C-alpha positions as CSV (number, residue, x, y, z in Angstrom):
1,M,-6.0,-8.7,-21.8
2,A,-4.6,-11.3,-20.2
3,R,-1.3,-13.1,-21.4
4,K,-1.1,-16.8,-21.8
5,T,1.6,-18.1,-19.4
6,T,2.9,-21.3,-18.9
7,A,2.7,-22.6,-15.4
8,Q,5.9,-23.7,-14.3
9,P,7.4,-24.3,-10.8
10,D,8.3,-21.5,-8.8
11,A,10.3,-20.7,-5.9
12,V,7.4,-21.0,-3.2
13,A,7.1,-24.7,-4.5
14,S,10.7,-25.7,-4.2
15,I,10.7,-24.9,-0.7
16,I,7.1,-26.9,-0.2
17,E,9.0,-29.7,-1.7
18,E,11.9,-29.6,0.4
19,W,9.7,-29.2,3.7
20,R,7.8,-32.4,2.3
21,R,11.5,-34.3,2.0
22,E,12.5,-32.6,5.3
23,R,9.0,-33.1,7.5
24,P,6.6,-35.2,5.7
25,E,4.9,-34.5,8.9
26,L,3.8,-31.1,8.0
27,D,1.2,-29.7,6.5
28,T,2.5,-27.5,4.5
29,S,0.1,-26.0,2.6
30,P,-0.5,-22.1,4.4
31,L,2.7,-21.7,2.1
32,E,0.7,-22.4,-1.5
33,V,-1.0,-18.8,-0.1
34,L,0.9,-17.2,2.3
35,A,4.8,-17.7,0.9
36,R,3.4,-16.3,-2.8
37,L,1.4,-12.9,-0.6
38,H,4.9,-12.1,0.6
39,R,7.0,-12.8,-1.7
40,T,4.5,-10.9,-4.2
41,F,4.4,-7.8,-1.9
42,L,8.3,-7.8,-1.6
43,R,8.3,-7.5,-5.4
44,Y,5.7,-5.1,-5.7
45,S,6.9,-3.0,-2.5
46,A,9.9,-2.5,-4.3
47,R,8.3,-1.2,-7.9
48,L,6.4,1.1,-6.0
49,T,9.3,2.5,-3.6
50,A,11.8,2.9,-6.9
51,S,8.6,5.2,-8.7
52,V,7.8,7.0,-5.8
53,E,11.7,7.4,-4.8
54,A,11.9,8.8,-8.6
55,H,9.8,11.6,-8.0
56,G,11.7,12.8,-4.6
57,L,9.1,11.4,-2.3
58,S,9.6,8.5,0.2
59,V,6.1,5.7,0.2
60,A,5.2,7.5,4.0
61,G,5.2,11.1,1.6
62,F,3.2,9.2,-0.8
63,D,0.8,7.9,2.0
64,V,0.1,11.8,2.9
65,L,-0.2,13.2,-0.1
66,T,-3.1,10.5,-1.3
67,A,-4.8,10.6,1.8
68,L,-5.0,14.5,1.4
69,R,-5.8,14.5,-2.1
70,R,-8.5,11.9,-1.5
71,A,-9.9,14.3,1.3
72,G,-11.7,16.7,-2.0
73,S,-11.1,20.1,-2.2
74,P,-9.6,22.0,-0.2
75,F,-7.5,18.8,0.2
76,R,-6.6,19.0,4.1
77,R,-6.8,16.7,7.3
78,T,-5.6,16.8,10.8
79,A,-2.6,15.0,11.7
80,G,-5.1,12.6,13.7
81,Q,-7.0,11.9,10.3
82,L,-4.1,11.6,8.1
83,A,-3.1,8.5,11.0
84,D,-6.3,7.2,11.0
85,S,-6.2,6.8,7.1
86,G,-4.9,3.6,7.7
87,L,-1.3,4.2,5.3
88,I,0.9,5.4,8.2
89,S,1.5,5.6,11.6
90,S,0.7,8.2,13.9
91,A,4.1,8.3,14.9
92,G,5.4,8.8,11.6
93,V,2.9,11.5,10.3
94,T,4.5,14.8,11.9
95,L,7.8,13.7,10.5
96,R,6.0,13.3,7.1
97,I,4.6,16.6,7.6
98,D,7.5,18.3,8.3
99,R,9.4,16.9,5.4
100,L,6.6,17.9,3.0
101,E,6.4,21.2,4.0
102,K,9.7,21.8,3.4
103,D,9.5,20.4,0.2
104,G,6.7,23.2,-0.7
105,L,4.1,20.4,-1.0
106,I,2.2,20.6,1.9
107,V,0.8,23.4,4.4
108,R,0.0,23.5,8.0
109,E,-3.1,25.8,8.9
110,R,-4.5,26.7,12.4
111,D,-8.5,26.6,12.7
112,A,-10.0,29.9,13.0
113,E,-12.2,28.8,15.4
114,D,-10.2,26.5,17.6
115,R,-6.3,27.5,17.3
116,R,-5.8,24.0,18.7
117,V,-6.9,22.3,15.6
118,V,-3.8,22.3,12.7
119,R,-4.7,21.4,9.5
120,S,-2.2,20.2,6.6
121,R,-3.4,21.2,3.4
122,L,-2.1,20.3,-0.4
123,T,-0.7,23.5,-2.2
124,E,-1.1,23.8,-6.1
125,E,2.7,22.2,-6.5
126,G,1.4,19.2,-4.1
127,L,-1.8,18.7,-5.8
128,A,-0.1,18.4,-9.2
129,K,2.9,16.3,-8.1
130,I,0.1,14.1,-6.4
131,D,-2.1,13.9,-9.3
132,A,0.7,13.0,-11.8
133,L,1.5,10.5,-9.4
134,F,-1.1,8.8,-8.7
135,A,-2.1,8.2,-12.7
136,E,1.4,6.8,-13.0
137,H,1.0,4.3,-9.8
138,L,-2.4,3.3,-11.5
139,E,-0.8,2.5,-14.8
140,N,2.3,0.8,-12.9
141,E,-0.3,-1.2,-10.9
142,R,-2.1,-2.1,-14.5
143,R,1.4,-3.4,-16.0
144,M,1.7,-5.7,-12.8
145,L,-1.8,-7.1,-13.1
146,A,-1.5,-7.9,-16.6
147,G,-1.4,-11.3,-16.7
148,L,-4.7,-11.6,-14.9
149,S,-8.1,-11.5,-16.5
150,P,-10.4,-8.5,-15.3
151,A,-12.4,-11.8,-13.8
152,E,-9.4,-13.2,-12.0
153,C,-8.7,-9.2,-10.7
154,R,-12.0,-9.1,-9.3
155,Q,-11.6,-13.1,-7.8
156,L,-8.5,-12.1,-6.6
157,A,-9.4,-9.0,-5.0
158,R,-12.9,-10.6,-3.2
159,L,-10.3,-13.1,-2.0
160,L,-7.6,-11.1,-0.6
161,S,-10.4,-9.3,1.4
162,K,-11.7,-12.4,2.8
163,L,-8.2,-13.2,3.9
164,E,-7.4,-9.4,5.3
165,R,-10.5,-10.6,7.5
166,S,-9.3,-14.2,8.4
167,I,-5.7,-12.9,9.7
168,T,-8.3,-9.8,11.3
169,E,-10.1,-12.7,13.1
170,A,-6.9,-14.9,14.0
171,D,-5.6,-11.8,15.7
172,A,-8.6,-11.2,17.7
173,G,-8.5,-14.2,18.8
174,G,-5.4,-14.3,20.0
175,A,-3.8,-17.0,17.3
176,R,-0.8,-18.0,17.6
């Protein structure tokens, strides 16, 4: 159930008001969305990082483990597949795999038919760790969304999806 909060001016409202005072000819309406989105992301990122680091992982390592877990049994993927999972750069995959292997959370395995192909696979310890951590992660996210009703969460999810497409289209069109 959503908690009722009284709407009070936030930092972005103050920033917008200052710009209106200093540069009244400018349309500051993009700040209404994007400045708030940025500030929200920074707070979300700080909470995510603290939670993941409390378990001895980096956020990038968490992303690798979740990608392997989502692969389903036997919980393995190639470095390229991990990079394509969208949350970690291809340049960072090898470093993350090295660290996770050192920590005993994954193992590397060569393909029996093509020895050039190497897959990373969750160990039993890695599977137990990511299962526990991901459940904790979802509960943390539920707490962060507690001020929104389920209908508001669905609406926000649709709008954020639309915003992502809009930004992608702006990038494709060479927008400045």
